[in-house]
N, C-alpha and C positions, 0 to 999 in steps of 0.2 A: 595333781596339785601343781603349785607354782614353786615348790621347793627346788633349789638348785644346790649342787654340791661342787666344791672346789677340788675334791679328791674322793676316792672311795677305797676303803680297805675291806676286802672280802675274806672272811674266815673260812678256811677249808674244813668246815665241820661235817660236810656231806658231799657226795659226788655232785649233787645239784648245785651247790655253791661253787665248786671247782668249775663245772661247765659254765655257770654264769660268768665267772671270772674270764674264761676264754672267749665268751661271746661278746662281752661288753665293749672291747675295742672296736668291733664292727658297728655297734650302736652309738657309742660315745667315743669317737677316736681321739678327742683332745682331753679327755678326763684322765688325770693321773690315777693309775690303779696299782694296788699292792695286794698280793695274796699272802695271807698270814696262816701258816700251817704249824700249829703247836701240838706236839704229841701228847697223848693222854697217859702214856706209860711212865712209870717211875723207875728210871734206870739212868746210869751215868751217860749212856749214849743219847737217851732222850733229852736229858738236861743240856748236853752239848749242842744238840740239834736246836733246842728251844733257844739257847743263848744266841746262836747264829741267826735264827729267825727274828729274835727281838732286836738284835743289832741292825739287821736289815730294815726292820720297821722303823727304828729310830732314824736311820739314814733317810728313808722315804719321807718321814715326817719333817725332818730338817729341810729336805729339798722342797717340799710343798709349802712350808711356812716361812722358809728363809731364816729360821732360827734353829740352832742345834738343840736337840732334846738333851736335857741333863738329868742325871740320876737322882738328884735331890728333888726336882719337881715331879719326876715319875714316881718316886717313893711317896711323896706327899699326896699325889693323886690316887695311888693305890690305897693308902691309908684312909683317905676320904671316902673312897668307894666301899671299903670294908665297913666304915662307920655307917654309911647309908644302908648297907646290907643288914647291919644289926638293927637299925631303925625300922626297916621293913619287917624283920622278925618280931620286933616289939609291937608293931601295928597288927600283924597277924595274930599275936597273942591277945591283944585287946579285943579283936573281933571274935576270937574263939572262946574268950572267957565266958563264964556262966554267972550272971547274965553278961551278955556282950557289952563292951564299953565303947564300941564304935560300929556304926551301921556299915553295911556293905557299900551303900551309895557314898557315904563320906570317905570311906577308905579308897574306893575306886577313883573318886575325884582327886584325892591326894596323890594317888599313884600316877594318874594321867598328868597332873600338874608337875609332879616331881620328874617325870620323864622329859620335860621340856625346860627344866631349870638347871642352873649350875648346881653342882653337887652339894655345896653348903646350904643353899636355899632349899634344895630338895630335902635335905636332912631335916631342916626346921619344919617344912611343910608336912612331912610324914610324921614326925614326932608330935606335932600339934593336932593331928587328926584324931578326933574322938567325938562321941555323941552319946546322949542318953538313949538307951534302948530298953523298952519295957521287958521285964523279966518273963512276961507271958508270950512274947513274940515267938513264932514258929521258926526254928533255926533251919536255914536252907543252904545247900551247896549248889552252885551253878556250874554246869559243865558245858563245854562246846566252844563256840566262837568267842573271841575277844569282843569287847564292847567299846565303841568310840566315846561314849559318855555314860553317865550313871542313870539314864532314863529308865531302863528296864529294872534296875535295882530299886529305884524310887517307886515304881509301880508295885513291885513285890512288897516293899516295906510299907506302902500305904495300905496294903491288904492284910497287915498284921504279921508279916514275915520279917526276918532279918537275915541278910546274906552274910554268912560267917566265913565262907571260903569259896574258891572257884579253882578251876584248872584250865 
């Protein structure tokens, strides 16, 4: 695609991500890179390490944007993300209700749109997602690859199914 980045933050969630971080300077030598390594453990040492990692991230972001990151805006962003997470749970519950109150196609379209919107707009889009689904629709779970659009779900739902979940 034509997408360009001004900077890249790589999360050290796997060895593959860490290897990617170390290969990227050869591929994109002028792209500012930051490796974020947050521990999964719950201990005082892990919290201290996470604190140092987050301070380093804030410094990186300030350097890239030219604006220092402030705690108030970070807390507000975290709160907005939690609210969006709760909206996604509500959407999941609407899909899984019997009868379903949101088709899989409508839900997927909302999630794809939400991934491209600012968090407040994404929250509104996800909360508004809903549709009438016949109580006789065959409930289907889709597994496998992600879908770039809702076309597959629409085909399934035109055949009398409703996609109530996926992984």
